[in-house]
Residue frames as qw, qx, qy, qz and C-alpha x, y, z in Angstrom:
[[0.717, -0.516, 0.464, -0.068, 86.91, 108.57, 100.60],
 [0.445, 0.588, -0.661, -0.136, 89.96, 106.74, 99.28],
 [0.963, -0.200, -0.016, -0.180, 89.61, 102.98, 99.84],
 [0.771, 0.336, -0.372, 0.394, 93.35, 102.40, 99.25],
 [0.024, 0.559, -0.440, 0.703, 94.22, 104.78, 102.06],
 [0.720, -0.379, 0.236, -0.532, 91.72, 103.15, 104.42],
 [0.976, 0.074, -0.205, 0.010, 92.95, 99.68, 103.41],
 [0.507, 0.468, -0.477, 0.544, 96.49, 100.75, 104.29],
 [0.358, -0.514, 0.407, -0.665, 95.26, 101.79, 107.75],
 [0.934, -0.166, 0.045, -0.314, 93.74, 98.34, 108.16],
 [0.848, 0.302, -0.348, 0.263, 97.01, 96.72, 107.13],
 [0.137, 0.555, -0.491, 0.658, 98.91, 98.86, 109.64],
 [0.660, -0.407, 0.283, -0.564, 96.47, 97.71, 112.35],
 [0.990, 0.018, -0.101, -0.100, 96.87, 94.04, 111.44],
 [0.662, 0.423, -0.418, 0.456, 100.64, 94.46, 111.58],
 [0.631, -0.590, -0.372, 0.341, 100.31, 95.78, 115.15],
 [0.454, 0.039, 0.010, 0.890, 101.74, 99.17, 114.19],
 [0.131, -0.618, -0.331, -0.701, 98.64, 101.36, 114.58],
 [0.123, -0.141, -0.598, 0.779, 98.08, 103.45, 117.70],
 [0.197, -0.559, -0.669, -0.448, 94.37, 103.82, 118.28],
 [0.365, -0.798, -0.466, 0.111, 92.71, 106.70, 120.14],
 [0.101, 0.910, -0.040, 0.399, 93.42, 110.26, 121.11],
 [0.568, -0.776, 0.269, -0.056, 95.09, 109.68, 124.50],
 [0.863, -0.146, 0.345, 0.338, 97.50, 107.00, 123.23],
 [0.587, 0.622, 0.184, 0.484, 98.32, 109.09, 120.18],
 [0.109, -0.950, 0.113, -0.270, 98.95, 112.21, 122.27],
 [0.723, -0.591, 0.334, 0.123, 101.31, 110.24, 124.50],
 [0.827, 0.157, 0.340, 0.418, 103.14, 108.84, 121.48],
 [0.360, 0.826, 0.087, 0.424, 103.50, 112.31, 119.95],
 [0.276, -0.907, 0.209, -0.240, 104.86, 113.83, 123.16],
 [0.573, -0.609, 0.546, -0.053, 107.01, 110.92, 124.44],
 [0.813, 0.039, 0.557, 0.164, 107.46, 108.39, 121.72],
 [0.265, -0.254, 0.581, 0.726, 108.48, 108.25, 118.14],
 [0.485, 0.631, 0.564, -0.221, 105.10, 109.02, 116.60],
 [0.297, -0.172, 0.509, 0.790, 105.59, 109.79, 112.92],
 [0.179, -0.238, -0.605, -0.738, 102.07, 110.03, 111.48],
 [0.177, 0.317, 0.672, -0.646, 98.78, 111.26, 112.97],
 [0.138, -0.272, -0.666, -0.680, 95.39, 111.05, 111.31],
 [0.194, 0.248, 0.553, -0.771, 92.24, 112.79, 112.58],
 [0.184, 0.524, 0.804, 0.212, 88.67, 112.13, 111.37],
 [0.062, 0.412, 0.269, 0.868, 86.77, 115.10, 109.93],
 [0.465, -0.631, -0.335, -0.523, 84.01, 115.12, 112.54],
 [0.548, -0.215, -0.576, 0.566, 86.05, 115.12, 115.75],
 [0.232, -0.884, -0.360, 0.188, 85.15, 117.73, 118.32],
 [0.246, 0.902, -0.112, 0.338, 86.62, 121.20, 118.05],
 [0.547, -0.755, 0.355, -0.071, 88.48, 120.54, 121.31],
 [0.867, -0.089, 0.411, 0.267, 90.27, 117.49, 119.86],
 [0.617, 0.667, 0.167, 0.384, 91.05, 119.32, 116.62],
 [0.059, -0.943, 0.202, -0.256, 92.56, 122.24, 118.57],
 [0.744, -0.542, 0.382, 0.079, 94.61, 119.83, 120.66],
 [0.832, 0.133, 0.380, 0.381, 96.18, 118.32, 117.56],
 [0.356, 0.871, 0.030, 0.338, 96.79, 121.73, 116.00],
 [0.343, -0.869, 0.333, -0.124, 98.78, 122.67, 119.11],
 [0.831, -0.281, 0.445, 0.178, 100.61, 119.33, 119.17],
 [0.746, 0.517, 0.236, 0.348, 101.49, 119.71, 115.50],
 [0.156, 0.922, -0.136, 0.328, 102.96, 123.16, 116.13],
 [0.545, -0.742, 0.377, -0.100, 104.76, 122.17, 119.33],
 [0.760, -0.262, 0.571, 0.168, 106.31, 118.97, 117.99],
 [0.227, 0.577, -0.512, -0.595, 106.51, 119.81, 114.28],
 [0.350, 0.108, 0.926, 0.093, 104.63, 116.60, 113.47],
 [0.309, -0.008, -0.483, -0.820, 102.33, 116.55, 110.47],
 [0.363, 0.261, 0.770, -0.455, 98.71, 115.90, 111.38],
 [0.135, -0.104, -0.694, -0.699, 96.39, 114.85, 108.56],
 [0.450, 0.238, 0.508, -0.695, 92.66, 115.49, 108.76],
 [0.226, 0.296, 0.874, 0.312, 90.27, 113.28, 106.78],
 [0.200, 0.078, -0.052, -0.975, 88.07, 115.87, 105.05],
 [0.656, -0.009, -0.283, -0.699, 85.30, 113.44, 104.16],
 [0.602, -0.076, -0.793, 0.054, 85.62, 110.42, 106.48],
 [0.554, -0.637, 0.043, -0.535, 83.59, 110.31, 109.66],
 [0.277, -0.509, 0.742, -0.337, 84.65, 108.73, 112.93],
 [0.853, 0.038, 0.423, -0.302, 82.40, 105.70, 112.31],
 [0.809, 0.567, -0.153, -0.022, 84.07, 105.08, 108.95],
 [0.174, 0.696, -0.645, 0.264, 87.57, 105.40, 110.47],
 [0.584, -0.323, 0.649, -0.365, 86.62, 102.93, 113.19],
 [0.912, 0.271, 0.224, -0.211, 85.29, 100.48, 110.64],
 [0.599, 0.702, -0.383, 0.042, 88.46, 100.76, 108.51],
 [0.144, 0.535, -0.761, 0.339, 90.58, 99.53, 111.43],
 [0.545, -0.144, -0.825, -0.037, 88.18, 96.87, 112.67],
 [0.021, -0.099, -0.623, 0.775, 86.69, 98.80, 115.60],
 [0.100, -0.660, -0.711, -0.221, 83.04, 99.23, 116.40],
 [0.227, -0.822, -0.340, 0.396, 81.55, 102.60, 117.32],
 [0.297, 0.947, -0.023, 0.123, 83.52, 105.76, 116.69],
 [0.754, -0.268, 0.089, 0.593, 87.21, 106.54, 116.41],
 [0.172, 0.976, 0.075, -0.114, 88.59, 110.04, 115.90],
 [0.058, 0.861, -0.503, -0.048, 92.38, 109.69, 115.97],
 [0.976, -0.038, 0.111, 0.181, 94.92, 107.06, 114.89],
 [0.076, 0.884, -0.453, -0.082, 98.69, 107.22, 114.51],
 [0.975, 0.063, -0.083, 0.197, 101.78, 105.13, 113.93],
 [0.319, -0.837, 0.395, 0.201, 105.41, 105.26, 115.03],
 [0.797, 0.036, 0.513, 0.318, 106.53, 102.84, 112.32],
 [0.104, -0.542, 0.369, 0.748, 108.77, 104.53, 109.73],
 [0.119, 0.059, 0.837, 0.532, 107.60, 102.40, 106.81],
 [0.033, 0.650, 0.758, 0.029, 103.90, 102.74, 107.46],
 [0.091, -0.758, -0.183, 0.620, 104.34, 106.44, 108.22],
 [0.086, -0.367, 0.512, 0.771, 105.96, 107.07, 104.87],
 [0.039, 0.268, 0.874, 0.404, 103.33, 105.02, 103.02],
 [0.040, -0.729, -0.654, 0.199, 100.40, 106.64, 104.83],
 [0.108, -0.657, 0.012, 0.746, 101.81, 110.15, 104.41],
 [0.056, -0.148, 0.663, 0.731, 102.12, 109.57, 100.69],
 [0.022, -0.444, -0.864, -0.237, 98.61, 108.13, 100.36],
 [0.095, -0.776, -0.532, 0.325, 96.95, 110.83, 102.39],
 [0.108, -0.585, 0.142, 0.791, 98.85, 113.75, 100.94],
 [0.025, -0.008, 0.740, 0.672, 98.03, 112.49, 97.43],
 [0.089, -0.497, -0.850, -0.151, 94.45, 111.65, 98.23],
 [0.212, -0.839, -0.478, 0.154, 93.58, 114.67, 100.30],
 [0.331, 0.774, -0.022, 0.539, 96.01, 117.33, 99.08],
 [0.407, 0.190, -0.525, 0.723, 97.92, 117.27, 102.34],
 [0.434, -0.693, -0.377, -0.435, 94.81, 117.88, 104.47],
 [0.470, 0.026, -0.562, 0.680, 97.01, 119.05, 107.31],
 [0.299, -0.772, -0.495, 0.264, 95.69, 120.70, 110.42]]
């Protein structure tokens, strides 16, 4: 787990630029300007397949955390419980997060 990448997610949340949850992220990908999607490694196969399809349909890059569980992702953004999907439509945070995650996780794309 890369603490700098998780810290950046927390900063994005504090700035009000993080979209939290699968439904809100899916809506943003389909109808908004979603630029970056991140999926925890232990999401259900159904959720993972959904984001594979969305990635293909919309040509958006979807990053999968290979070694961060949903509880860890939730904790990184100040949520309790579990969290499987986060995203952002902010250009600056998208660029920063894409760089951090592609460097940290070798482009762990779906």
